[in-house]
DOSEZA-357707 format. One record per residue: residue in three letters; x, y, z of N, C-alpha, C in turn. Coordinates in steps of 0.05 Angstrom, whole numbers, plus 5000, padded with zeros to 4 digits. Each point is the difference from the previous one (the first is absolute). Layout:
<kelums>
ALAXYZXYZXYZ...
</kelums>
This chain:
<kelums>
UNK292357248279501549885015500349705003UNK496749985001499149594993502349964981UNK499650084972500849894984503549974995UNK500750135018503049855001501349805018UNK497849925015500749775019500349774983UNK499549894980501149824982503250055004UNK500950224990503450004989500949985023UNK498650165023501950045022499549665020UNK497649875001501149694996502249844990UNK500450094971502049844992502550145012UNK500650235000502350095005500349835030UNK498450035018499849945023501849654992UNK499049854992499849674992503550044984UNK500750204990502950044979501450045019UNK499450265020502049995028500349785014UNK498449865006500749775020501949824977UNK500049924987500849874977503250124999UNK500250184987503150155004501750035020UNK497750045032501450095018500649745015UNK498549804993500449755021502649905009UNK502050044988502149815001502250354999UNK499350175005501350265001503049915015UNK500049985022502549975024502349794988UNK498149784987502649794991499850024977UNK499950254979500449984970502949944994UNK501350115022503049884986500850244985UNK502949984991501550124974500949904983UNK500250224980501749814967502450205007UNK502549825013502050165020501450254977UNK499949894973502050254985497750175001UNK497150054994499250264992499850195033UNK498749735022500350105031502250155008UNK502649914982502950145015499250214994UNK499750134971499450244985497750185018UNK498249895007498050135009501250095034UNK501249825015501650095023501650274994UNK501549924980502050284999499350234987UNK497449944989498950234988498450205026UNK499349805024498050115013502250145028UNK502049984991502250135014502050164992UNK499350054980502550214982497750084974UNK500650345003498050124980501849974982UNK502849994996501149974972499749704994UNK500249795015499049744989497350044988UNK498350215016497349954992499050084965UNK501850204997499950104978500349934976UNK502949915005501649814979498749664993UNK498649985021498449734998502449745007UNK502750105017502449805010499449795015UNK501049734994500349795015501650075028UNK501350185001501049935029500650305012UNK500550015031498850265007502850194991UNK501949964991501650194988499550094975UNK498049864987499950064971502349964983UNK501949775011501449984979499049884972UNK497949844996498349874969496950025001UNK499149984982497250005002499249734995UNK497449924999497849774998501249934971UNK499149834992500549924970497950074981UNK497850205017497550014985499650345011UNK497750144994499850205012498549955028UNK500250185011498749985031497750105009UNK498450094982497450125008498549885020UNK499149764993498949835012500949965033UNK502450025003500650035027499750275018UNK499250184992499050245010498650075022UNK497849854989497449955025501449875017UNK501049774993501049785027502550175014UNK501350184991501850145017499650155017UNK497850224990498450095015499049865027UNK498749884985498449785026502549885026UNK502549944985501249885020501250235016UNK500150264993501650245010498450105018UNK497049944997498150095025499349785016UNK498849714982500149825031502149815010UNK502650054987501549864997500949764989UNK502049884999501149704973498449875009UNK498349874989499149755012498549804969UNK499149765002498349954972497550095000UNK498850145021497450084997499950284989UNK502050145001500350324997501049964972UNK501449854992499949994975498149844980UNK498649885011497249904987498150165004UNK500050215019496650134999499850224979UNK501750114978499750144987498849794976UNK499549755000499549804973497549985012UNK499549995021496849935009498250334994UNK501550135003498550314992499949974976UNK501749934985500250054966498049784993UNK499449775007498249844991496850075013UNK500550135017496650085006499450254978UNK502050165000499050234971499849904973UNK501949794994499049884981496749794993UNK499649925023498049864997497750245007UNK500350265011497750234992500250114978UNK502650044985499350114975499549764980UNK500749835002497649734981497650125002UNK499149985024497249955001498850284981UNK502250275003499150254995499750034962UNK502249884992500149924971497549854987UNK499949745007497849804994497550055008UNK499950145020496750165007499350174969UNK501650164998499550214965499849754983UNK501249784994499849874982496949815000UNK499849955026497649805001498350085025UNK500250155008498450115029500749935026UNK498150005016501649955022499849795009UNK498449834997500549615004502549954983UNK500450034974502349954984501650105013UNK500950245018502350025012501249915023UNK498649935007499249775032500749704991UNK499849944979499749774987503649944997UNK500850254982503750004994500550045026UNK500250125013500750085027499949775017UNK498049845002500449815015501449774990UNK500049984968502349824990502450065005UNK501350235001502950115004500149865038UNK498350115011500349885026500549665004UNK498349934985500149664997502649914980UNK501850154993502149904987502649925018UNK500249684997502049975021502650145000UNK500650044973502650154990500450245021UNK497450144991500650205017500150105018UNK499349835020498249965027503649935011UNK502049834989502349975016501550244986UNK500650074982500750284987499850245019UNK496950115006499450205011501149915039UNK501349815006500349855024502550035006UNK501850124977503449975006500850284989UNK503050024999501150314995500949754978UNK499250164975500850014978498850194976UNK501450014977499250194981497749994984UNK499649774997497550024982497450065012UNK500350015022497250135021500150314988UNK501950065010499050444978500249944973UNK500949924992499449964970497249914990UNK499249855011497049885002498150295004UNK500650105022498350285009499950214985UNK502650084987500050294978499449864977UNK499649774991498949934969496949955008UNK499150025014497449985006498650335006UNK501050085012500750315009500350174968UNK501449964981500950074975497549924987UNK499449815002496949914980497850145017UNK499550085019498450135016499250274991UNK503550194995499750284985499349944973UNK500849734983499650084980496649914993UNK498749925010497949945001498450285010UNK500550135011499550295008500350214978UNK502549924989500150234972497649874980UNK499749804994497749864980498150085008UNK498950045020497250065016499850304988UNK501750195018500350244994501250174982UNK500849864976501150044991502750314997UNK501249905022501650265017502949794994UNK501750244987503149874988501049965032UNK499850135020501549985024500049735015UNK498349894995499249705018501649854983UNK500550074971501749814983502250085006UNK501450204996502150105014501449825033UNK497450035023500649905023500749784992UNK498849854988500449654986503349964989UNK500350174989502950044991502750005026UNK498550185017502050105019499149715027UNK498949905001499349775016501449804989UNK500449944975501149794993503149994998UNK501550294995502050075006501449995027UNK497950055021501649855033499949754997UNK498049814986499749744994503949904997UNK500550214970502449924994502749985028UNK499750205017501549995025500149805014UNK496749834998500149725011501149744999UNK499049894966500749884980501350044974UNK501050214994501050124978498449914972UNK500249924980499349934977497349795007UNK499349905012498349855004496650195006UNK501450225011496950235001499850054980UNK501450024977499150104974498349734982UNK500049825017497949864979497550014995UNK498250215021497350094998500150254980UNK501950064987500350314987498949884976UNK500849764977498949984979497150025003UNK499049825019497349914996498250375010UNK500950065019498950245005500050274975UNK502450024988500050144979497849914978UNK500249694993498349964973496950055008UNK499749835018496750125019499950204994UNK501150205011498950325000499950134974UNK501349864978499950124971498349924987UNK498849685011497949914987497250095013UNK499950085021498150015011499250304998UNK501950215007499350235009499050264970UNK497550105006498550114978500950234984UNK502750035016501850284988500849994968UNK501150154985500850024974503149875007UNK500349804975502549855001502650155014UNK500250244996502750194996500150095032UNK497450135021499849945023501049745013UNK498649814997500349775007503949895003UNK500450054979503349934996501250185018UNK499550284997501250205027500349995019UNK497449835010499549965030501149805009UNK500149754976501849695009502850055002UNK501050214983503250075001500850095028UNK498150195007500550095021499549845020UNK497549795009500949865012502249775008UNK500849934974502449874998502750225012UNK500150204987502350215009499749985028UNK498250075018499950075029501249615011UNK498349834989501849815005502749845001UNK501450134977502950034998501250175010UNK499850255002501050145024500149985024UNK497749895012499849955030501349735004UNK499749884988501349704999503950135005UNK500650124982503350044999500750265017UNK497850075010500650245023502749955020UNK499149755014502749985016502749884987UNK499849854981501749984979500950174998UNK499350154989501150304995501950245014UNK498849895019501750155024502049835013UNK499949734999502849885012501550054972UNK499850004979501350104975502050185013UNK498750235003501550255004502349955027UNK498549905018501549995019503349954999UNK501750085014502649904990501249715016UNK500949824990500649745001501749985030UNK501050115003501250065032497750055020UNK498450154997497750075025498049755004UNK498949814978498949855000500449704995UNK497949815009500849674996500849924981UNK501549764996500349904968497749834994UNK499450074981497449874985499549714988UNK499049815019500349665002498149984970UNK501349724988499149914987502150134972UNK501450165010501250134968503350035002UNK501149934976503150075006500850224990UNK498650194993500150284997500050185021UNK498750005015498750105029498250294985UNK498849914980497050194991498049865002UNK498050175014496849905008498749964978UNK499950124968499049844981500349704993UNK502749975005500649824990498749675022UNK499350185023499249775017497149935000UNK498050265000497949974996498549974968UNK501550044980499049954975501149814996UNK502349915003502049724982499149795018UNK501650025025500349765020496849925011UNK498850185001497449915009497350034975UNK501350114980497749984981501449904976UNK500350104976501049834975501849765005UNK501749975017501849725005498249805013UNK498250095006497649745015498549844970UNK500750094982499249914977501649964976UNK502550084997502549984988502150185016UNK501549735005502649965018502050234986UNK502150075016501450154999500650174975UNK497650134996500250234978499850305003UNK500450065031498750265003503250105013UNK500650224991503150075005499150045031UNK503249935014499250035021498349795029UNK498649894985498749895023501249705001UNK500449915029500749715002498649834993UNK501249884978499649764988499649695014UNK499549784984498849835015503049875014UNK500549785013501949885018501649864978UNK502249994988501149844976500449645020UNK500650045027499749725010498449855016UNK497450164990498149865014499449704995UNK499749974973498949804992502049705003UNK503350125015501049834997500049925032UNK500350155010499549955043497749954998UNK497650074990497349875008498850215014UNK501150275002499850275020498150174988UNK497849864972498850234993498150105017UNK499750194989497250205013497049875004UNK498849995015497049905004499050124978UNK498649934977498450124976497449965006UNK498649835021497249975002499949685008UNK497249895007499049805014498449864969UNK500650064975499949874981502149974981UNK500749774986501649964980499749924976UNK502049884990498849884972498850174973UNK499149814983497750184984497850155003UNK498850015028498550175003500250265013UNK503050005007500050295023499750214981UNK500149954975500250264985497450064983UNK497749835009497850034988497750065016UNK497850154992497750015019498949775008UNK500549754996498449775007501849935031UNK502450145002500849935032498450175018UNK497250214989498450045025497849775006UNK499849844978498249805008501249685023UNK502350134997501449845026499249965028UNK499849855020498850005018502050185019UNK502250004999501650195015498750334989UNK499150084977499250185005497250085004UNK498249764985498050094994498350015037UNK501349825018498650055029501150245008UNK501950224990500350285010498250174983UNK499150024973498850154990498249964977UNK500149744990498249874988497149864999UNK499349955021497549855014497950114983UNK499350184992497150094981501050104981UNK502349864984500350014971498049964988UNK497549844996497949954987499050205005UNK498850115020498450225001501250314982UNK501950005011501650234979499650034967UNK500449714996500149974969497350044990UNK497349875019497750074991499950295003UNK501050185012499550315009501450094972UNK501649894988501350124978497449884977UNK499249794998498149884979497350164998UNK499249955017497350175014500150324994UNK502750115005500350214996499850134979UNK501149924987500750074969497249924981UNK499149795011497149984986497750305006UNK500450025032497950225006501650244990UNK501850084992501650234982499249914975UNK498949824992499449964966496749984999UNK499050015026497150055000498949724996UNK501149805006499849754988497049855020UNK498249994986497849885022498950185022UNK499749875014499550155032501750215011UNK502549934998502450165009500950244981UNK499150305022501650294990501550075021UNK501850104982501850125020499850255000UNK500050185031500250295000502650045000UNK500650274998502350154999502049905023UNK499750005024501449825017501249804992UNK497449774996500849715001502249994975UNK499750214975501649954979503450085007UNK499250275014503350085008501049785022UNK498849925011500949715021501849734987UNK497950024980500249734992503150054975UNK500050214989501850074984502850035011UNK499650205024502650045005501749705021UNK497849885014501649725010499949884985UNK498849904973501049814985503250124989UNK499850185003502250114983502749965017UNK499150125031502149915022500849734997UNK497949835004501049724998501549914980UNK499850094973500849894983502550125002UNK500850305007503250114986501249895029UNK499250005025502449905030500149744995UNK498049794987500049735000501849894983UNK500750224976501649864978502850025016UNK500450315012503549995007499849815026UNK498349965023501349795008499049754988UNK499049884982499849754988503649834991UNK500850334982503149904996502150095016UNK498550115029502649985016500749765019UNK502649865011500149895015499450215032UNK497749825015499150225013501549905033UNK501850205015501649965024498849855022UNK497750234992498349965030497150074998UNK499149805008496549984992498550265006UNK501150165015498150284999500150204975UNK501649934981499350124973497849974990UNK499049815012497149934987497850055009UNK500950275020497350235017499650174971UNK501450014980499650224984497449854978UNK499449795009497849944985497649995011UNK500150055030497649885018497350294991UNK501350264999498150154989498449964980UNK501249964975498349914976498049835003UNK501349765019498949665002497350105013UNK500850165016497050045024497850164981UNK501050264989497950064984498649824988UNK501549904975498749824986498549825010UNK500349895024498949765011497750145009UNK499750215010497550185013498250094974UNK501250024978499250084976497849754998UNK501849784992499049714997496949955015UNK501049985032497549955015497750264993UNK499850184995498150224997499149894970UNK500449944983499350014977498849735002UNK501049755012498549795004497349985018UNK499750195019498450095016497050064978UNK501550194982497750094977499249774988UNK500749765000500449794976497749845022UNK500349995025498749815009497649964998UNK498350174995496149944998499949994968UNK501849984987498749904964498749734998UNK498350024982499449725003499549994967UNK501450164982500549894975502650104985UNK500649874984503150084985502149805013UNK502150004989502749955013501550095019UNK498650265005501650195022499549815034UNK497249924993498149895025501849815005UNK502349784989501449825012503250115014UNK499850334988503150085011499949955035UNK499149985017500250065024500349715009UNK498449754991501049755013502249894984UNK500350074976502549974988502650085012UNK500150255004501950145016500449855034UNK497749935007500349905028501549745004UNK499949834975500749765001502949974992UNK500950174979503150105003500750115018UNK499850105013500250215022500749715024UNK498549815002499949865017501849744997UNK500550014976502049754988502950175005UNK500750204993502650145001500350005029UNK498250075025500149975026501949745006UNK497949834996501649685003502049924988UNK500650114983502849954979501450155021UNK500650185009501450205017500749905030UNK497650015014499549775021501349705007UNK499049874973501649765003503250015002UNK501950174989502749985010501250045029UNK498050095013500550075034497649845011UNK500349785001497549805018500849995028UNK501650075012501350055031498650215014UNK500550234983499150175015497150015015UNK497749914991497249995011498849714983UNK500349775010499549854989496450034981UNK498750135024496950014992499150214981UNK502650134989499750194981499249914978UNK501149784987500249894967497649934996UNK499149785018497149864995496850215012UNK501350235007497450205004500250144980UNK502250124983499950104975498749854985UNK500549764992499249764981496250014999UNK499449965029497150005012498250324989UNK501250155008499050274996499850084972UNK502149944989500650104974498049814979UNK500449815009497749834977496750045011UNK500050045026496949975004498750304991UNK501650305011499050194979501150054976UNK501149904990500450014970497149924983UNK499749695015497649874984497650175015UNK500050075018497750215014499450164964UNK502750215002499350194986499349914965UNK501049755000499049954969497649924992UNK499149905026496949875002498350224995UNK500850265023499350214993499450124967UNK502249974991500350114975498349864981UNK499449784999498349864981497550025018UNK498850145011498149955012498449805019UNK501949825004498549775010499650115029UNK502450175023498850045021499550325000UNK497350125006499650274992500750195023UNK499849825026499650125030502650255006UNK499350205007501550274998502049855022UNK498750015024502049845030501749824986UNK499649804984501749804986502150154990UNK499750144988502350164981501850165014UNK498850105017501650195024502149765013UNK498549825010501649825019502749894977UNK499249954976502049874977502450195000UNK498850234994502250244998501249995029UNK499449995015501550025023501849705008UNK498649784995502249825002502549974983UNK499150134976503150024977501350195007UNK499750235017501250205006502049915029UNK498949815014501949865017501549824992UNK499549894979501849814981501850094999UNK500550254985501650214990501450095013UNK498550155023501950215017501549825024UNK499149725009500849875019503649944993UNK500649954986502650004987502050205010UNK499350234987500950305011500450055022UNK497249985013500050075028501349835018UNK500249754996502349825014502450075003UNK500850064972503550095001500450255012UNK498150214995501150245015499549915029UNK497849925014499749985026502449805013UNK500949814977502749855016501850175007UNK500150274991502850105007499550165029UNK497849985010500549955026501849875019UNK500849744989502449825010502850094991UNK502050015010502550184987501149854985UNK499849695000501049824977498750054971UNK497550185001499049904973499250324994UNK501950215011499850284998501750144985UNK501749784982502750144991501650185014UNK502350044985501950175019500250294993UNK502050145014500350284982502150014973UNK500849725003501450014968498849944976UNK497849865010497749984977497049935009UNK498250144991497049945003499549754995UNK499249865014498449724987498049905022UNK497350094994497649925025499449614987UNK499949885032498849714997502849824999UNK499349794995502149734999502050014979UNK502750095015501650074972501049714982UNK499650034978502249814980502649965007UNK500949784994502349955000502950194994UNK499250134983502050264998501050185015UNK497150065013499250245013501349925034UNK498449835005501349825022503650015010UNK501449844978502650024994501350305007UNK499050184991501050295007499650035027UNK498349875020499450135021502049865018UNK501049814987502649795017502550134995UNK500950115028503950185002501249785010UNK502549894983501849885006503350054997UNK500849965019502650195009501749974962UNK500149714991501649994986499550164975UNK496850214992499250094983500150174999UNK499450165031498950225003503050135015UNK501449865010501450105021499750225028UNK500450225003498950185025498250174992UNK498450044978497850174997497249894990UNK498350174998498249894986497549805013UNK498950175013498449855025502249885020UNK501950055005501649785024500250115024UNK499850335005499450075022497649945012UNK498149864989497049905008501149674995UNK500649934979499849705007503349835006UNK501050154990502849835013501450185020UNK498850035023500850185025503249955005UNK501149804998502850025009502150114977UNK499149984973501450124987500250324996UNK497850075011500050345003501150015027UNK500149855016500750145031503549984992UNK500949814982503650054994500350214982UNK498250114990500650174984499750345011UNK499249955024499150275019502450015013UNK500749775008502449945021502450094987UNK500150064969501850044984500250334998UNK497450034997500350324993501350075028UNK499149995028499850085018503150035013UNK501649734983502850015002500650164989UNK499350044975501350294977499350315019UNK497349995006499750265014501450045022UNK500649885014501450015027502950124996UNK501749884967502750055003500150244976UNK498450024985500050204977498950295012UNK501350155011499550285012500550154979UNK497750224998500850194988499750084965UNK500049714990499349964972496950024990UNK499650064974497450014994498449704997UNK501549854992500549625006500749925023UNK498449845004501849765021500049814990UNK498349884980500349684986499549994973UNK501049964979498849994973499449724991UNK498349904991498849764992500349984973UNK500149714984499849934974497049934987UNK498250025029497049954982498050155022UNK498450074979497350215017498949745019UNK500149774998498949775014500750005031UNK502550064998501750035036499550265012UNK500050214971499550345017497549965003UNK497549854995497250075001498649935027UNK501549825015498849935027501150135014UNK502550154994501750265018498550245000UNK499750134979498950194996496850015010UNK498349755002497950035003500150005040UNK501849905006500250015037501350215003UNK500150234986500950255006503250134997UNK501049794988503150084988499850164981UNK501950305003500750124977502550024984UNK502149935014502750034991500749654985UNK498349994969499149784993501150054970UNK502449954986499650074974499649704983UNK498049994985498849744983501850114966UNK501349814998500949924973499149844980UNK500150134980498749844978497350034990UNK498550085012496550064999498849725002UNK497649984982497849815012501749804979UNK500850044981500949774984503149835009UNK501450175013503449985012501450084977UNK498450134974501950014980500150344989UNK499350095012500350344997502350125003UNK501750114992502750225017499850195018UNK498149885020500050155028500449935029UNK503149995006501650244990502649914987UNK501050134983501449874986503149895012UNK501849864997502549935013501150295010UNK500150104984501650295004498250215025UNK497149954987499150235032500449825020UNK500149715004500549905022502849985019UNK501850024985502249995011500550405005UNK499150164979499550305016498850035028UNK498249825005498849995023501549985017UNK501849775004501849805012502350225005UNK500850114985502350215003499350245017UNK497750084999499550205015498049905028UNK500649764999499649905024496350125007UNK499049964977496449975004499849784994UNK500049805000500049734995502549825015UNK498549815021502949815011499449684996UNK497049924999499349694997499149954985UNK500449774981499049914981499049705008UNK497149984996498749694996499949874969UNK502049825004498949784972498049775008UNK498250054986498149725000500749744978UNK498849775018500249754977498750184968UNK500949934975499249854974496250065002UNK499949795012496350015004498350175009UNK501150215015498750285011499350274980UNK501549894972499850194981498149974986UNK498650214985498049954985500949954969UNK501850054998500550034967503449835005UNK500349884982502649814995501950144976UNK499750164996502850084986500850315013UNK501749975016499450355014503450064997UNK501450124981502549974998501050255008UNK498050195017500650195013500549995024UNK497649725014501249885031502049894994UNK500649824977502349885007502950135000UNK500350234990502050215002500650075032UNK496650085005500250115027501649775023UNK499049734990500149815022503949924990UNK500949934982501849965001502150215014UNK499350274989501450185019499550025029UNK498649915012499150015024502049735013UNK499649774986501149785013503050025000UNK500950094977503250105001500650305017UNK499350125003500250265014498950015030UNK498849905007498350025027500349785021UNK500350015034500149765011497249924998UNK499949665001497549885007499649925025UNK498450115013498950005035499449705000UNK501549945026499449675008496849995002UNK498849824997496950005009499750025029UNK501949885015499449975033499750265011UNK500850204989500350305009497150114997UNK498649924987497250094995497449775007UNK501249764993497849814997500449855027UNK497949945009499849755017496849824998UNK500249855009497949815001497950085024UNK500550105019498750185017498850174999UNK501150154977499350274994497250074984UNK501149794978498249964974498749724997UNK500349865025497849724987501649894986UNK501550024977500649864979502049764998UNK499549764998501349755003502850074993UNK500850164981502949944987500950254994UNK502950114990500950264994498650114971UNK499450205003498950154969501649924979UNK498750034981500649904969501050284991UNK499950235011500850294989501950035016UNK502050154983503350135015499450275005UNK501450155020500150225011502250094995UNK500950224987502550074991500450365010UNK502150095018501350175003501650164988UNK499750194980501150204982502550135003UNK499750085031501650215015502849785002UNK499949815003501449805013501549844975UNK502649935001501849924982499449724997UNK499249944975499349644990502249795011UNK499049785007502449875009501849884975UNK502049885001501249934977498749724992UNK499750034967499249764985501449775002
</kelums>
């Protein structure tokens, strides 16, 4: 039990960091709305629907919302109940990291890797908010743990278990879960001692289980009659495979090629309403060099030099160069972590990353390689001959310089930080160099130098991770970002009427607008008795705050992009003709996510010509909403005749 205390201490620190701002962690309106709907309707829960009446799904698979919806069902709908599963997922990730790396490097190495995961600013923010990458990160590390168990025991069932876990990960973030498959398969083939035919069969079984589990829910959706399930957002043909494989997969790299997948917005470049594609643009946006920019380096890349040292020294150990010799565990960990870093890093480097949280996929291989680097550098610390005796002082110097470069981009967070790293890094590196040259042989002096450079290297990520207890530095539920945000991240947190209309955080940051929306819904609810829907709205951004506030009879139109044909004009008019819908809300153009919305244009034209516009004074007043002017959106009664044009 005594040996477990260091891990318990790490988990305790992680719990404090992840849970500090839990009550105020906020919502990501689009996903939180679906979680609310799924927590109240088992049909919405099964289908991953955006709205309580299950008219349309999310524009992606909703597996990541399952824990959130269950938590909201048990504890009630709130920011902390949605974020609580992510805290637990973070703790499982830390424990699984320790388990895996302990098999490669021993107990000390496992603790180092787990500690590095705890000290990664991006992960602190991610595991503190309700977002999909948290669950995927946990499942990926658990799949690696099952794979490692298979390598150790030579039992295929653990390899199949790894495939099963990856398949569950597909329900969380679709094809991104598959990024681990090439590395796991290739390294298994390379390291397993069985005959080639047996290894190939084992790997094929692993891949088959991963693919079958990935497609299990989609296959079920495909056989459910269209009339009995929601429309599949992100598609033009209502096909779940077009959404998951096309819209959320192939079309991310090759636009407009997958049949039925919603293509790019043809008018986005004309109006400037293009989707956010990341916080890095220009020539570096599609290269691995972007990972070295301060906006990403502060989140995941503080210890790049140590990870590089792990790769270099690790392969020297595999080749038995000098005094470094790799045992089976080290060899396995080195090769797998390097393979994961290269494959995942290659994909992320060519993508435009819409959210910083995508980088969480690099956290495990970077932490493992950094732990390998630290362990192997420790083995060179007492060398007095050969070039390897300079490995520690050189790496310490490079690491300190890199920390200075990163910190220098944020001089206002902690003014004392930069000079501290400069002084500690210089003194520690020079001390280690003097010891390597035999100038200073005192053992205590050597340990003091090691501690000094360790502080210089770790003080940056620890400061950034610790700063997340300050709400302004903790990121948001829309994106993980620990520490002071760069300009592009800060801009995303500013919500303005003319850009975001009535949704996307407006229920918190623009309460007057949300109050108007609620007043409109209450007006419709009071007058639309008996029908399935009291109000249809032409953007999810107006439906979201209503549904999160408890509204059930809301029909969102257009999906996330405002461009999917759900409902069609024919379907909408049928609802009106059968008295299942009475009121329709037409919002301003800037409240739409997309620009080219022909289905919505047709609906809007019909509503304006066939329905009666409700005078704003019937449902709006400054006294009830606090808004200083009439609402910019227009409510129509479609069971009343339109006024002559």
